[in-house]
C-alpha positions, -999 to 999 in steps of 0.1 A, spaced: -247 852 -749 -257 830 -719 -265 793 -723 -302 799 -716 -303 826 -742 -288 802 -767 -314 776 -758 -341 803 -763 -328 810 -798 -329 773 -806 -365 771 -794 -375 801 -814 -360 786 -845 -377 753 -838 -343 737 -836 -341 704 -817 -323 703 -785 -296 676 -781 -282 654 -753 -256 680 -741 -284 706 -740 -306 684 -719 -278 675 -694 -269 711 -689 -305 722 -686 -311 696 -658 -280 711 -640 -293 747 -644 -297 766 -612 -318 795 -625 -351 777 -619 -374 806 -629 -356 812 -662 -358 774 -670 -395 774 -661 -401 804 -684 -385 786 -713 -406 755 -708 -437 776 -703 -431 794 -736 -432 761 -754 -461 749 -733 -482 780 -742 -471 778 -779 -486 743 -779 -516 747 -756 -521 783 -746 -532 784 -709 -554 754 -712 -549 726 -686 -566 693 -691 -581 669 -666 -605 639 -667 -628 620 -645 -611 587 -639 -604 559 -615 -576 535 -609 -582 498 -607 -555 474 -594 -572 440 -595 -542 421 -581 -509 430 -565 -494 395 -567 -463 398 -589 -434 376 -598 -412 406 -605 -389 419 -578 -386 456 -585 -365 473 -557 -385 505 -558 -420 489 -556 -441 490 -524 -472 477 -541 -464 441 -552 -464 409 -532 -446 379 -545 -473 353 -539 -508 348 -526 -510 345 -488 -483 370 -481 -493 399 -458 -511 425 -480 -514 403 -510 -548 403 -528 -565 393 -560 -600 405 -568 -625 383 -587 -636 397 -620 -670 404 -604 -654 422 -575 -634 444 -599 -664 452 -620 -684 461 -588 -657 486 -580 -664 504 -613 -702 501 -608 -699 519 -575 -683 550 -591 -702 580 -603 -719 578 -637 -697 607 -650 -666 585 -649 -649 585 -684 -618 563 -678 -607 533 -659 -569 530 -656 -559 494 -649 -525 482 -638 -518 449 -620 -490 427 -607 -477 399 -629 -498 371 -613 -486 336 -624 -518 318 -614 -544 337 -634 -556 326 -669 -555 351 -697 -593 350 -699 -593 368 -665 -581 399 -682 -603 396 -712 -634 391 -689 -623 421 -668 -623 444 -698 -654 430 -714 -673 431 -682 -665 468 -676 -674 477 -712 -707 458 -708 -715 477 -677 -705 511 -691 -699 510 -728 -688 547 -730 -659 542 -706 -624 542 -720 -602 514 -707 -565 524 -704 -551 492 -693 -519 471 -688 -484 484 -690 -459 472 -715 -444 451 -687 -478 433 -684 -482 429 -721 -448 413 -723 -456 390 -694 -488 379 -710 -470 371 -742 -443 351 -724 -465 334 -698 -494 325 -721 -474 317 -752 -486 344 -776 -470 371 -797 -472 407 -786 -497 414 -815 -519 385 -805 -520 397 -769 -529 433 -780 -555 422 -806 -573 399 -780 -573 427 -754 -586 452 -780 -614 428 -789 -623 427 -752 -624 465 -749 -588 478 -745 -587 515 -756 -551 525 -749 -519 517 -729 -507 535 -698 -471 545 -697 -458 526 -666 -430 501 -664 -405 522 -684 -386 531 -652 -352 543 -665 -340 528 -698 -303 528 -688 -291 492 -685 -269 500 -655 -300 512 -636 -323 484 -647 -298 457 -637 -300 471 -601 -336 480 -597 -358 459 -621 -336 433 -637 -363 406 -641 -388 424 -663 -389 435 -699 -359 457 -709 -359 491 -725 -359 479 -761 -388 456 -754 -408 483 -736 -404 506 -766 -412 478 -791 -445 470 -773 -457 506 -774 -447 509 -811 -466 476 -818 -497 491 -801 -493 523 -821 -492 504 -853 -525 487 -843 -541 521 -838 -538 524 -800 -525 555 -783 -503 552 -752 -485 572 -726 -448 572 -715 -431 577 -683 -397 581 -665 -392 570 -629 -367 595 -614 -350 604 -582 -334 572 -571 -300 559 -585 -301 573 -620 -278 601 -632 -288 633 -650 -272 618 -681 -294 587 -678 -325 608 -674 -317 627 -707 -309 595 -725 -343 581 -715 -361 612 -727 -343 612 -761 -350 575 -766 -387 583 -761 -384 611 -786 -367 588 -811 -394 562 -807 -421 588 -812 -405 599 -844 -411 564 -858 -447 557 -848 -461 589 -833 -485 572 -808 -473 586 -775 -498 613 -764 -486 621 -729 -453 620 -710 -456 616 -672 -426 621 -649 -429 597 -620 -411 607 -588 -396 579 -567 -412 574 -533 -391 557 -507 -413 541 -481 -419 503 -478 -394 493 -504 -359 481 -508 -346 516 -517 -359 533 -486 -324 545 -477 -326 569 -506 -340 604 -500 -360 608 -532 -363 639 -554 -369 674 -541 -395 698 -555 -367 715 -574 -358 682 -590 -395 677 -599 -398 711 -616 -365 709 -635 -375 676 -650 -409 689 -661 -393 718 -677 -365 699 -695 -390 672 -706 -412 698 -722 -382 713 -740 -367 680 -752 -399 661 -761 -409 683 -790 -430 655 -806 -450 644 -776 -481 666 -773 -487 666 -735 -468 666 -703 -488 655 -672 -484 667 -636 -497 636 -618 -509 652 -586 -512 619 -568 -474 614 -571 -462 650 -569 -485 664 -543 -512 689 -552 -491 721 -547 -461 710 -567 -485 697 -595 -501 732 -596 -466 748 -599 -457 724 -626 -484 739 -648 -459 769 -652 -430 746 -659 -442 728 -690 -471 706 -678 -505 711 -694 -524 682 -677 -532 675 -641 -545 639 -646 -579 633 -631 -599 624 -601 -577 593 -597 -600 574 -573 -586 541 -558 -549 550 -564 -529 523 -545 -493 522 -559 -481 556 -546 -502 553 -514 -484 521 -505 -450 539 -511 -458 567 -486 -476 593 -507 -496 618 -485 -518 631 -512 -556 628 -510 -574 596 -517 -590 613 -547 -599 648 -560 -634 657 -571 -640 672 -605 -649 705 -588 -616 704 -569 -596 699 -600 -613 728 -617 -606 750 -586 -570 740 -585 -564 747 -622 -581 781 -620 -562 790 -588 -530 783 -607 -540 809 -633 -549 783 -660 -580 775 -679 -595 741 -671 -606 718 -699 -623 684 -692 -610 658 -717 -615 622 -724 -585 598 -725 -577 607 -761 -578 644 -754 -612 651 -771 -628 680 -752 -657 669 -730 -664 703 -715 -647 737 -712 -658 773 -704 -695 776 -694 -700 739 -703 -679 729 -673 -710 736 -652 -732 714 -674 -750 685 -658 -734 650 -657 -761 639 -682 -750 665 -707 -713 656 -703 -722 619 -707 -740 627 -739 -709 646 -752 -688 615 -743 -711 592 -761 -709 614 -792 -671 613 -790 -671 575 -787 -693 571 -817 -669 592 -838 -638 574 -825 
């Protein structure tokens, strides 16, 4: 019996894959067979449904005291070329300029040493006052840790104050790679792996959902990728609040690691497949098209992914690292791409409640907004 046949037997028996399985799967050369295994699990969980939402990214400042070697977005201080900080009013105006069918604002910033904590509270509260039905997925665990350290609060105090201002969930950024060897080389001056996990688990205990990520394709080994995935799985066993895993491919332009080639499409697809096979307790795997490229993201829908992210207006972080993907995709384009991949599109909100599917995908924005308001009332 071949190795992949043994893995298929484990999956059929709902037996958990282990570290050795994961490493060997990442080294597997039979890409179609690996994809078929992941697709079997994906379809067992979600059928042929592929989720998307209508969202925008908001990066209110890129001033950041951290010196991450892979980052092309951050500037160390105000006044440096490319540095910026929006006023709260300017940031809210960005949201106001977006279509009324917007359901989510994804907010990630630099670690700005000169802003008061009230800036972030006013940002959330101002957006919610403008559009109460919008879900605010905001502030990575790195930012939450920074807030606690910089403003002299506990993690719970930070989260509760942000929740009171309108925080709905946490994005998954800042995890990078959990291996200490890697973190010491690429992001030594921000919260470590244990702290990142603890912050997400604290959020889960307060009733917040969150996402989780892995930044891959730089200096990490296959073993370190698997270790990262299994640590996410173990954390999920405890609090159960991760709803989506998002593999994030390293992009090498305009940063200190530009000598590295970055991952290939084969690397991308292998990681999606292995993540779906190992992360048996995390419901969704997202193919973030703004990072992968549209065509690879479509292909990933047959390698374990069941989510294509969303319209992603205003994405800056990958653009500044050399991404050649579109500035945004329309709702109609996302539906077309999902159908062209042979999948069934489902519009969701941030928490994976269905906003529209089937014939309802053609409903007016007003009807979809009405559905979102009903979902928010029931949340």
